MIVEX-900232 format. One record per residue (C-alpha): residue number from 1; residue in three letters; chain; x, y, z. Coordinates in steps of 0.1 Angstrom, whole numbers, plus 5000, padded with zeros to 4 digits. Layout:
! MIVEX-900232
<gukol seq="NUM" type="ALA" mol="A" X="X" Y="Y" Z="Z"/>
...
***
This chain:
! MIVEX-900232
<gukol seq="1" type="MET" mol="A" X="8099" Y="2667" Z="8421"/>
<gukol seq="2" type="ILE" mol="A" X="8115" Y="2633" Z="8420"/>
<gukol seq="3" type="ASP" mol="A" X="8092" Y="2609" Z="8438"/>
<gukol seq="4" type="GLY" mol="A" X="8080" Y="2639" Z="8459"/>
<gukol seq="5" type="LYS" mol="A" X="8114" Y="2652" Z="8466"/>
<gukol seq="6" type="SER" mol="A" X="8125" Y="2689" Z="8463"/>
<gukol seq="7" type="VAL" mol="A" X="8156" Y="2702" Z="8446"/>
<gukol seq="8" type="LEU" mol="A" X="8174" Y="2734" Z="8454"/>
<gukol seq="9" type="ALA" mol="A" X="8198" Y="2748" Z="8427"/>
<gukol seq="10" type="ILE" mol="A" X="8226" Y="2770" Z="8438"/>
<gukol seq="11" type="ILE" mol="A" X="8247" Y="2790" Z="8414"/>
<gukol seq="12" type="PRO" mol="A" X="8278" Y="2805" Z="8430"/>
<gukol seq="13" type="ALA" mol="A" X="8289" Y="2838" Z="8414"/>
<gukol seq="14" type="ARG" mol="A" X="8313" Y="2861" Z="8431"/>
<gukol seq="15" type="GLY" mol="A" X="8323" Y="2895" Z="8416"/>
<gukol seq="16" type="GLY" mol="A" X="8361" Y="2890" Z="8416"/>
<gukol seq="17" type="SER" mol="A" X="8378" Y="2871" Z="8388"/>
<gukol seq="18" type="LYS" mol="A" X="8415" Y="2871" Z="8379"/>
<gukol seq="19" type="GLY" mol="A" X="8415" Y="2854" Z="8346"/>
<gukol seq="20" type="ILE" mol="A" X="8387" Y="2874" Z="8330"/>
<gukol seq="21" type="PRO" mol="A" X="8375" Y="2906" Z="8348"/>
<gukol seq="22" type="ARG" mol="A" X="8338" Y="2904" Z="8357"/>
<gukol seq="23" type="LYS" mol="A" X="8337" Y="2870" Z="8340"/>
<gukol seq="24" type="ASN" mol="A" X="8303" Y="2859" Z="8354"/>
<gukol seq="25" type="ILE" mol="A" X="8285" Y="2887" Z="8338"/>
<gukol seq="26" type="LYS" mol="A" X="8306" Y="2892" Z="8307"/>
<gukol seq="27" type="ASP" mol="A" X="8286" Y="2892" Z="8275"/>
<gukol seq="28" type="LEU" mol="A" X="8286" Y="2858" Z="8257"/>
<gukol seq="29" type="CYS" mol="A" X="8268" Y="2860" Z="8224"/>
<gukol seq="30" type="GLY" mol="A" X="8241" Y="2884" Z="8235"/>
<gukol seq="31" type="LYS" mol="A" X="8237" Y="2876" Z="8272"/>
<gukol seq="32" type="PRO" mol="A" X="8257" Y="2875" Z="8304"/>
<gukol seq="33" type="LEU" mol="A" X="8277" Y="2843" Z="8310"/>
<gukol seq="34" type="ILE" mol="A" X="8256" Y="2836" Z="8342"/>
<gukol seq="35" type="ALA" mol="A" X="8224" Y="2838" Z="8322"/>
<gukol seq="36" type="TRP" mol="A" X="8232" Y="2806" Z="8303"/>
<gukol seq="37" type="THR" mol="A" X="8232" Y="2786" Z="8335"/>
<gukol seq="38" type="ILE" mol="A" X="8202" Y="2803" Z="8351"/>
<gukol seq="39" type="GLU" mol="A" X="8181" Y="2796" Z="8320"/>
<gukol seq="40" type="GLU" mol="A" X="8190" Y="2759" Z="8319"/>
<gukol seq="41" type="ALA" mol="A" X="8183" Y="2756" Z="8356"/>
<gukol seq="42" type="LEU" mol="A" X="8148" Y="2772" Z="8351"/>
<gukol seq="43" type="LYS" mol="A" X="8140" Y="2747" Z="8323"/>
<gukol seq="44" type="SER" mol="A" X="8147" Y="2717" Z="8346"/>
<gukol seq="45" type="LYS" mol="A" X="8115" Y="2697" Z="8354"/>
<gukol seq="46" type="TYR" mol="A" X="8129" Y="2688" Z="8389"/>
<gukol seq="47" type="ILE" mol="A" X="8145" Y="2720" Z="8402"/>
<gukol seq="48" type="ASP" mol="A" X="8121" Y="2739" Z="8426"/>
<gukol seq="49" type="ARG" mol="A" X="8142" Y="2769" Z="8433"/>
<gukol seq="50" type="THR" mol="A" X="8172" Y="2785" Z="8415"/>
<gukol seq="51" type="ILE" mol="A" X="8192" Y="2808" Z="8437"/>
<gukol seq="52" type="VAL" mol="A" X="8224" Y="2827" Z="8429"/>
<gukol seq="53" type="SER" mol="A" X="8248" Y="2832" Z="8458"/>
<gukol seq="54" type="THR" mol="A" X="8268" Y="2864" Z="8453"/>
<gukol seq="55" type="GLU" mol="A" X="8283" Y="2893" Z="8472"/>
<gukol seq="56" type="ASP" mol="A" X="8281" Y="2916" Z="8441"/>
<gukol seq="57" type="GLU" mol="A" X="8251" Y="2939" Z="8436"/>
<gukol seq="58" type="GLU" mol="A" X="8254" Y="2940" Z="8398"/>
<gukol seq="59" type="ILE" mol="A" X="8255" Y="2902" Z="8395"/>
<gukol seq="60" type="ALA" mol="A" X="8225" Y="2901" Z="8418"/>
<gukol seq="61" type="GLU" mol="A" X="8205" Y="2925" Z="8396"/>
<gukol seq="62" type="ILE" mol="A" X="8214" Y="2907" Z="8364"/>
<gukol seq="63" type="SER" mol="A" X="8206" Y="2873" Z="8380"/>
<gukol seq="64" type="LYS" mol="A" X="8171" Y="2886" Z="8390"/>
<gukol seq="65" type="LYS" mol="A" X="8165" Y="2898" Z="8355"/>
<gukol seq="66" type="TYR" mol="A" X="8170" Y="2863" Z="8342"/>
<gukol seq="67" type="GLY" mol="A" X="8148" Y="2847" Z="8367"/>
<gukol seq="68" type="ALA" mol="A" X="8170" Y="2836" Z="8396"/>
<gukol seq="69" type="GLU" mol="A" X="8163" Y="2844" Z="8433"/>
<gukol seq="70" type="ILE" mol="A" X="8187" Y="2865" Z="8454"/>
<gukol seq="71" type="PRO" mol="A" X="8174" Y="2862" Z="8490"/>
<gukol seq="72" type="PHE" mol="A" X="8205" Y="2880" Z="8504"/>
<gukol seq="73" type="LEU" mol="A" X="8240" Y="2891" Z="8494"/>
<gukol seq="74" type="ARG" mol="A" X="8268" Y="2867" Z="8504"/>
<gukol seq="75" type="PRO" mol="A" X="8292" Y="2879" Z="8531"/>
<gukol seq="76" type="LYS" mol="A" X="8323" Y="2893" Z="8515"/>
<gukol seq="77" type="GLU" mol="A" X="8345" Y="2870" Z="8535"/>
<gukol seq="78" type="LEU" mol="A" X="8329" Y="2841" Z="8516"/>
<gukol seq="79" type="ALA" mol="A" X="8339" Y="2857" Z="8482"/>
<gukol seq="80" type="GLU" mol="A" X="8376" Y="2854" Z="8483"/>
<gukol seq="81" type="ASP" mol="A" X="8398" Y="2836" Z="8458"/>
<gukol seq="82" type="ASN" mol="A" X="8404" Y="2807" Z="8481"/>
<gukol seq="83" type="THR" mol="A" X="8368" Y="2804" Z="8495"/>
<gukol seq="84" type="PRO" mol="A" X="8357" Y="2767" Z="8491"/>
<gukol seq="85" type="THR" mol="A" X="8324" Y="2764" Z="8472"/>
<gukol seq="86" type="VAL" mol="A" X="8310" Y="2741" Z="8499"/>
<gukol seq="87" type="ASP" mol="A" X="8313" Y="2769" Z="8525"/>
<gukol seq="88" type="VAL" mol="A" X="8292" Y="2792" Z="8502"/>
<gukol seq="89" type="VAL" mol="A" X="8266" Y="2764" Z="8498"/>
<gukol seq="90" type="VAL" mol="A" X="8264" Y="2758" Z="8535"/>
<gukol seq="91" type="ASP" mol="A" X="8261" Y="2795" Z="8542"/>
<gukol seq="92" type="LEU" mol="A" X="8231" Y="2797" Z="8519"/>
<gukol seq="93" type="ILE" mol="A" X="8213" Y="2766" Z="8530"/>
<gukol seq="94" type="ASN" mol="A" X="8217" Y="2777" Z="8567"/>
<gukol seq="95" type="TRP" mol="A" X="8202" Y="2811" Z="8559"/>
<gukol seq="96" type="LEU" mol="A" X="8172" Y="2795" Z="8541"/>
<gukol seq="97" type="GLU" mol="A" X="8165" Y="2772" Z="8570"/>
<gukol seq="98" type="ARG" mol="A" X="8170" Y="2799" Z="8596"/>
<gukol seq="99" type="TYR" mol="A" X="8149" Y="2827" Z="8580"/>
<gukol seq="100" type="GLU" mol="A" X="8125" Y="2808" Z="8557"/>
<gukol seq="101" type="GLY" mol="A" X="8123" Y="2774" Z="8573"/>
<gukol seq="102" type="TYR" mol="A" X="8130" Y="2760" Z="8538"/>
<gukol seq="103" type="LYS" mol="A" X="8132" Y="2723" Z="8535"/>
<gukol seq="104" type="TYR" mol="A" X="8147" Y="2704" Z="8505"/>
<gukol seq="105" type="ASP" mol="A" X="8161" Y="2669" Z="8497"/>
<gukol seq="106" type="TYR" mol="A" X="8188" Y="2676" Z="8471"/>
<gukol seq="107" type="VAL" mol="A" X="8212" Y="2705" Z="8466"/>
<gukol seq="108" type="CYS" mol="A" X="8223" Y="2710" Z="8430"/>
<gukol seq="109" type="VAL" mol="A" X="8253" Y="2732" Z="8425"/>
<gukol seq="110" type="LEU" mol="A" X="8258" Y="2747" Z="8390"/>
<gukol seq="111" type="GLN" mol="A" X="8289" Y="2766" Z="8381"/>
<gukol seq="112" type="CYS" mol="A" X="8282" Y="2795" Z="8358"/>
<gukol seq="113" type="THR" mol="A" X="8314" Y="2789" Z="8338"/>
<gukol seq="114" type="SER" mol="A" X="8298" Y="2759" Z="8321"/>
<gukol seq="115" type="PRO" mol="A" X="8275" Y="2776" Z="8295"/>
<gukol seq="116" type="PHE" mol="A" X="8271" Y="2744" Z="8274"/>
<gukol seq="117" type="ARG" mol="A" X="8256" Y="2723" Z="8302"/>
<gukol seq="118" type="LYS" mol="A" X="8219" Y="2717" Z="8293"/>
<gukol seq="119" type="TYR" mol="A" X="8189" Y="2712" Z="8315"/>
<gukol seq="120" type="LEU" mol="A" X="8187" Y="2676" Z="8302"/>
<gukol seq="121" type="ASP" mol="A" X="8221" Y="2670" Z="8317"/>
<gukol seq="122" type="ILE" mol="A" X="8208" Y="2683" Z="8351"/>
<gukol seq="123" type="ASP" mol="A" X="8176" Y="2662" Z="8349"/>
<gukol seq="124" type="LYS" mol="A" X="8195" Y="2631" Z="8340"/>
<gukol seq="125" type="CYS" mol="A" X="8219" Y="2636" Z="8369"/>
<gukol seq="126" type="LEU" mol="A" X="8189" Y="2639" Z="8393"/>
<gukol seq="127" type="GLU" mol="A" X="8172" Y="2608" Z="8378"/>
<gukol seq="128" type="LYS" mol="A" X="8204" Y="2588" Z="8381"/>
<gukol seq="129" type="ILE" mol="A" X="8212" Y="2597" Z="8417"/>
<gukol seq="130" type="GLU" mol="A" X="8176" Y="2589" Z="8427"/>
<gukol seq="131" type="THR" mol="A" X="8177" Y="2556" Z="8408"/>
<gukol seq="132" type="VAL" mol="A" X="8211" Y="2543" Z="8421"/>
<gukol seq="133" type="GLN" mol="A" X="8203" Y="2557" Z="8456"/>
<gukol seq="134" type="MET" mol="A" X="8237" Y="2573" Z="8463"/>
<gukol seq="135" type="ASP" mol="A" X="8246" Y="2604" Z="8483"/>
<gukol seq="136" type="GLY" mol="A" X="8261" Y="2624" Z="8454"/>
<gukol seq="137" type="ILE" mol="A" X="8266" Y="2627" Z="8417"/>
<gukol seq="138" type="VAL" mol="A" X="8291" Y="2648" Z="8398"/>
<gukol seq="139" type="SER" mol="A" X="8293" Y="2655" Z="8360"/>
<gukol seq="140" type="ILE" mol="A" X="8323" Y="2641" Z="8343"/>
<gukol seq="141" type="CYS" mol="A" X="8338" Y="2638" Z="8308"/>
<gukol seq="142" type="GLU" mol="A" X="8364" Y="2616" Z="8292"/>
<gukol seq="143" type="VAL" mol="A" X="8399" Y="2630" Z="8295"/>
<gukol seq="144" type="ALA" mol="A" X="8415" Y="2644" Z="8264"/>
<gukol seq="145" type="THR" mol="A" X="8448" Y="2627" Z="8271"/>
<gukol seq="146" type="ASN" mol="A" X="8447" Y="2593" Z="8286"/>
<gukol seq="147" type="PRO" mol="A" X="8471" Y="2591" Z="8316"/>
<gukol seq="148" type="TYR" mol="A" X="8484" Y="2557" Z="8304"/>
<gukol seq="149" type="TRP" mol="A" X="8500" Y="2575" Z="8275"/>
<gukol seq="150" type="THR" mol="A" X="8516" Y="2603" Z="8296"/>
<gukol seq="151" type="ASN" mol="A" X="8552" Y="2606" Z="8307"/>
<gukol seq="152" type="ILE" mol="A" X="8574" Y="2619" Z="8335"/>
<gukol seq="153" type="PHE" mol="A" X="8611" Y="2626" Z="8339"/>
<gukol seq="154" type="GLU" mol="A" X="8632" Y="2606" Z="8363"/>
<gukol seq="155" type="GLY" mol="A" X="8663" Y="2626" Z="8363"/>
<gukol seq="156" type="TYR" mol="A" X="8670" Y="2629" Z="8325"/>
<gukol seq="157" type="ARG" mol="A" X="8652" Y="2596" Z="8318"/>
<gukol seq="158" type="LEU" mol="A" X="8618" Y="2599" Z="8302"/>
<gukol seq="159" type="LYS" mol="A" X="8594" Y="2572" Z="8314"/>
<gukol seq="160" type="TYR" mol="A" X="8557" Y="2563" Z="8314"/>
<gukol seq="161" type="PHE" mol="A" X="8537" Y="2579" Z="8342"/>
<gukol seq="162" type="ILE" mol="A" X="8519" Y="2546" Z="8345"/>
<gukol seq="163" type="GLU" mol="A" X="8543" Y="2518" Z="8335"/>
<gukol seq="164" type="GLU" mol="A" X="8515" Y="2496" Z="8322"/>
<gukol seq="165" type="GLY" mol="A" X="8510" Y="2522" Z="8294"/>
<gukol seq="166" type="ARG" mol="A" X="8541" Y="2509" Z="8276"/>
<gukol seq="167" type="SER" mol="A" X="8522" Y="2477" Z="8267"/>
<gukol seq="168" type="LEU" mol="A" X="8490" Y="2494" Z="8256"/>
<gukol seq="169" type="THR" mol="A" X="8499" Y="2503" Z="8220"/>
<gukol seq="170" type="ARG" mol="A" X="8464" Y="2507" Z="8206"/>
<gukol seq="171" type="ARG" mol="A" X="8438" Y="2533" Z="8217"/>
<gukol seq="172" type="GLN" mol="A" X="8412" Y="2505" Z="8219"/>
<gukol seq="173" type="GLN" mol="A" X="8433" Y="2489" Z="8247"/>
<gukol seq="174" type="LEU" mol="A" X="8431" Y="2520" Z="8269"/>
<gukol seq="175" type="PRO" mol="A" X="8407" Y="2519" Z="8298"/>
<gukol seq="176" type="LYS" mol="A" X="8382" Y="2548" Z="8298"/>
<gukol seq="177" type="VAL" mol="A" X="8394" Y="2575" Z="8322"/>
<gukol seq="178" type="TYR" mol="A" X="8372" Y="2605" Z="8333"/>
<gukol seq="179" type="ARG" mol="A" X="8376" Y="2639" Z="8350"/>
<gukol seq="180" type="TYR" mol="A" X="8353" Y="2662" Z="8368"/>
<gukol seq="181" type="ASN" mol="A" X="8341" Y="2689" Z="8343"/>
<gukol seq="182" type="GLY" mol="A" X="8328" Y="2712" Z="8371"/>
<gukol seq="183" type="ALA" mol="A" X="8293" Y="2717" Z="8355"/>
<gukol seq="184" type="ILE" mol="A" X="8270" Y="2698" Z="8380"/>
<gukol seq="185" type="TYR" mol="A" X="8273" Y="2687" Z="8416"/>
<gukol seq="186" type="ILE" mol="A" X="8243" Y="2672" Z="8433"/>
<gukol seq="187" type="VAL" mol="A" X="8243" Y="2660" Z="8470"/>
<gukol seq="188" type="ARG" mol="A" X="8216" Y="2647" Z="8493"/>
<gukol seq="189" type="LYS" mol="A" X="8209" Y="2671" Z="8521"/>
<gukol seq="190" type="GLU" mol="A" X="8218" Y="2646" Z="8548"/>
<gukol seq="191" type="ALA" mol="A" X="8252" Y="2638" Z="8533"/>
<gukol seq="192" type="LEU" mol="A" X="8260" Y="2675" Z="8527"/>
<gukol seq="193" type="ILE" mol="A" X="8252" Y="2685" Z="8563"/>
<gukol seq="194" type="LYS" mol="A" X="8271" Y="2656" Z="8578"/>
<gukol seq="195" type="GLN" mol="A" X="8301" Y="2655" Z="8555"/>
<gukol seq="196" type="LYS" mol="A" X="8304" Y="2692" Z="8546"/>
<gukol seq="197" type="THR" mol="A" X="8314" Y="2684" Z="8510"/>
<gukol seq="198" type="LEU" mol="A" X="8301" Y="2683" Z="8475"/>
<gukol seq="199" type="GLU" mol="A" X="8319" Y="2650" Z="8470"/>
<gukol seq="200" type="PRO" mol="A" X="8305" Y="2626" Z="8495"/>
<gukol seq="201" type="GLU" mol="A" X="8320" Y="2592" Z="8500"/>
<gukol seq="202" type="ASN" mol="A" X="8290" Y="2574" Z="8483"/>
<gukol seq="203" type="MET" mol="A" X="8291" Y="2592" Z="8450"/>
<gukol seq="204" type="THR" mol="A" X="8285" Y="2584" Z="8413"/>
<gukol seq="205" type="GLY" mol="A" X="8291" Y="2602" Z="8381"/>
<gukol seq="206" type="TYR" mol="A" X="8272" Y="2614" Z="8350"/>
<gukol seq="207" type="ILE" mol="A" X="8291" Y="2614" Z="8317"/>
<gukol seq="208" type="MET" mol="A" X="8287" Y="2645" Z="8296"/>
<gukol seq="209" type="SER" mol="A" X="8299" Y="2651" Z="8261"/>
<gukol seq="210" type="LYS" mol="A" X="8332" Y="2669" Z="8254"/>
<gukol seq="211" type="GLU" mol="A" X="8314" Y="2698" Z="8238"/>
<gukol seq="212" type="ASN" mol="A" X="8290" Y="2703" Z="8267"/>
<gukol seq="213" type="SER" mol="A" X="8319" Y="2701" Z="8292"/>
<gukol seq="214" type="ILE" mol="A" X="8337" Y="2732" Z="8281"/>
<gukol seq="215" type="ASP" mol="A" X="8346" Y="2753" Z="8312"/>
<gukol seq="216" type="ILE" mol="A" X="8355" Y="2789" Z="8308"/>
<gukol seq="217" type="ASP" mol="A" X="8386" Y="2798" Z="8328"/>
<gukol seq="218" type="ASP" mol="A" X="8404" Y="2823" Z="8305"/>
<gukol seq="219" type="MET" mol="A" X="8399" Y="2843" Z="8274"/>
<gukol seq="220" type="ILE" mol="A" X="8409" Y="2814" Z="8251"/>
<gukol seq="221" type="ASP" mol="A" X="8380" Y="2794" Z="8266"/>
<gukol seq="222" type="PHE" mol="A" X="8357" Y="2824" Z="8262"/>
<gukol seq="223" type="LYS" mol="A" X="8366" Y="2829" Z="8226"/>
<gukol seq="224" type="LEU" mol="A" X="8361" Y="2792" Z="8219"/>
<gukol seq="225" type="ALA" mol="A" X="8327" Y="2793" Z="8235"/>
<gukol seq="226" type="GLU" mol="A" X="8317" Y="2823" Z="8213"/>
<gukol seq="227" type="ILE" mol="A" X="8328" Y="2805" Z="8181"/>
<gukol seq="228" type="LEU" mol="A" X="8309" Y="2773" Z="8190"/>
<gukol seq="229" type="ILE" mol="A" X="8277" Y="2792" Z="8199"/>
<gukol seq="230" type="LYS" mol="A" X="8279" Y="2812" Z="8166"/>
<gukol seq="231" type="GLU" mol="A" X="8284" Y="2780" Z="8146"/>
<gukol seq="232" type="CYS" mol="A" X="8254" Y="2763" Z="8163"/>
<gukol seq="233" type="ASP" mol="A" X="8233" Y="2794" Z="8155"/>
<gukol seq="234" type="ASN" mol="A" X="8244" Y="2794" Z="8119"/>
<gukol seq="235" type="ASN" mol="A" X="8236" Y="2757" Z="8115"/>
<gukol seq="236" type="ALA" mol="A" X="8202" Y="2759" Z="8132"/>
***
């Protein structure tokens, strides 16, 4: 609880995956990819329930094994490549209210493709959104390539994407620029229900490290994650 408020964690995990077949349950250094997220959610001192939303029976069984709840299987029409995550979230919270009368204050959405996100990141996000009293918070990290030093073609002519970048010759002059890393989305219930989005208008951000922001999209990302985990284990 945060000042007596309840937090529902939702981990979306559909069975289909084009980049890496069965990605969400592919073995990553001894346990399924989804397990890395479930375990961190269960360590959080603020999360009350950790639920996996999936249409896939194998993912459901594996998720239960690692401690997540699976109250029902997601409708297959909400497990397509182009299904918005917010639709999956709304479907789940509507089911919980309809069949369990479950009440909550915050919804915390955790993508299982972010195995390096720690429970401390989750808890600090929750503490920040409660402290600054905003409707949402999303995890971010500094961009690898600052857009002030990027370029575009205008015909054959190469020019700065942001013209001001021409005068910024030292890295220290560049403004800090961030991007969503996809690891954590937290929204107040009222804002989620009203705006139907995980990115409400009144939103803030929580900065995560480059290492903890790794998102697994393809096999290169997966292999990198394996190397980093093994190195950490060897240095422990």
